[in-house]
C-alpha positions as CSV (number, residue, x, y, z in Angstrom):
1,X,82.4,106.2,78.9
2,X,86.0,105.9,77.9
3,X,86.8,104.2,81.2
4,X,84.1,101.7,80.8
5,X,85.3,100.9,77.3
6,X,88.9,100.3,78.4
7,X,87.7,98.4,81.5
8,X,85.4,96.3,79.4
9,X,88.2,95.3,77.0
10,X,90.6,94.4,79.7
11,X,87.8,92.6,81.7
12,X,86.9,90.3,78.9
13,X,90.4,90.0,77.5
14,X,91.1,87.3,80.0
15,X,89.1,84.3,81.1
16,X,87.6,84.0,84.6
17,X,84.6,82.9,86.6
18,X,83.9,83.3,90.4
19,X,83.1,86.1,92.8
20,X,84.4,89.7,92.5
21,X,86.7,91.2,95.1
22,X,89.6,93.6,95.4
23,X,92.2,91.0,96.6
24,X,95.1,89.2,95.1
25,X,96.0,85.6,95.2
26,X,98.0,82.7,93.7
27,X,101.4,84.5,93.8
28,X,100.4,87.2,91.3
29,X,100.4,90.6,93.0
30,X,98.5,93.1,90.9
31,X,98.8,95.7,93.7
32,X,102.5,96.3,93.0
33,X,101.5,98.2,89.8
34,X,100.9,101.9,89.4
35,X,97.5,103.1,90.6
36,X,98.1,106.9,90.3
37,X,95.3,109.0,88.6
38,X,93.8,112.4,88.4
39,X,90.3,111.2,87.2
40,X,88.5,107.9,87.0
41,X,89.2,107.8,83.3
42,X,92.9,107.3,84.2
43,X,92.0,103.9,85.7
44,X,91.0,100.5,84.4
45,X,89.8,97.2,85.9
46,X,92.2,94.2,85.8
47,X,92.0,90.7,87.2
48,X,93.8,90.4,90.5
49,X,93.1,86.8,91.5
50,X,95.0,83.5,91.0
51,X,95.9,83.5,87.3
52,X,95.8,79.6,87.2
53,X,92.1,79.3,88.3
54,X,88.7,80.7,87.5
55,X,88.4,83.9,89.4
56,X,86.7,87.2,89.0
57,X,88.7,89.0,91.6
58,X,89.5,92.5,90.3
59,X,91.4,95.7,91.1
60,X,91.9,99.0,89.5
61,X,95.3,100.2,88.1
62,X,96.4,103.1,86.0
63,X,95.8,103.0,82.2
64,X,99.6,103.0,81.8
65,X,100.1,100.0,84.1
66,X,97.3,97.9,82.6
67,X,99.4,96.6,79.7
68,X,102.1,95.5,82.0
69,X,99.6,93.8,84.3
70,X,98.1,91.8,81.4
71,X,101.5,91.0,79.9
72,X,102.9,89.9,83.3
73,X,99.7,87.9,84.0
74,X,100.0,86.0,80.7
75,X,103.7,85.3,81.5
76,X,102.8,84.1,85.0
77,X,100.2,81.7,83.4
78,X,102.7,80.2,81.0
79,X,105.3,79.7,83.8
80,X,103.0,78.6,86.6
81,X,99.9,77.0,85.2
82,X,101.2,73.5,84.1
83,X,97.7,72.2,83.6
84,X,96.8,75.0,81.2
85,X,94.0,77.4,81.8
86,X,90.7,76.0,82.9
87,X,87.6,76.5,80.9
88,X,85.8,79.3,82.8
89,X,82.5,81.1,82.4
90,X,82.1,84.8,82.0
91,X,82.3,87.2,84.9
92,X,79.7,89.7,85.9
93,X,80.2,93.3,84.7
94,X,83.1,94.9,86.6
95,X,82.5,97.7,89.1
96,X,83.2,101.3,87.9
97,X,86.7,102.8,88.6
98,X,87.2,105.7,90.9
99,X,90.1,108.1,91.6
100,X,90.3,109.0,95.2
101,X,93.3,111.0,96.6
102,X,95.2,110.3,93.4
103,X,94.8,106.5,93.6
104,X,92.7,104.2,91.4
105,X,90.0,102.2,93.1
106,X,86.7,100.5,92.5
107,X,83.2,101.7,93.4
């Protein structure tokens, strides 16, 4: 349940609104962050899509990397989203995290 709580916080800590997927876009590469783990509890769900648009694209990263992802995403938004952030609806609940061969992933 600890993983769900951390994932839930990060998931709703940012605004977004379209379909869910494990891809990156818009020049913000979430896949460069640490994804190492020993259990699924070491992983959290973060947004991975274009930070300047409504998107519910997600990926899994390590707990330690999640703060950097969110901080870097906010910095990216300030620098690259001149129109400001759109008003987006809520995303569906994120998928559960997994830890396979020492790498965070999504179910």
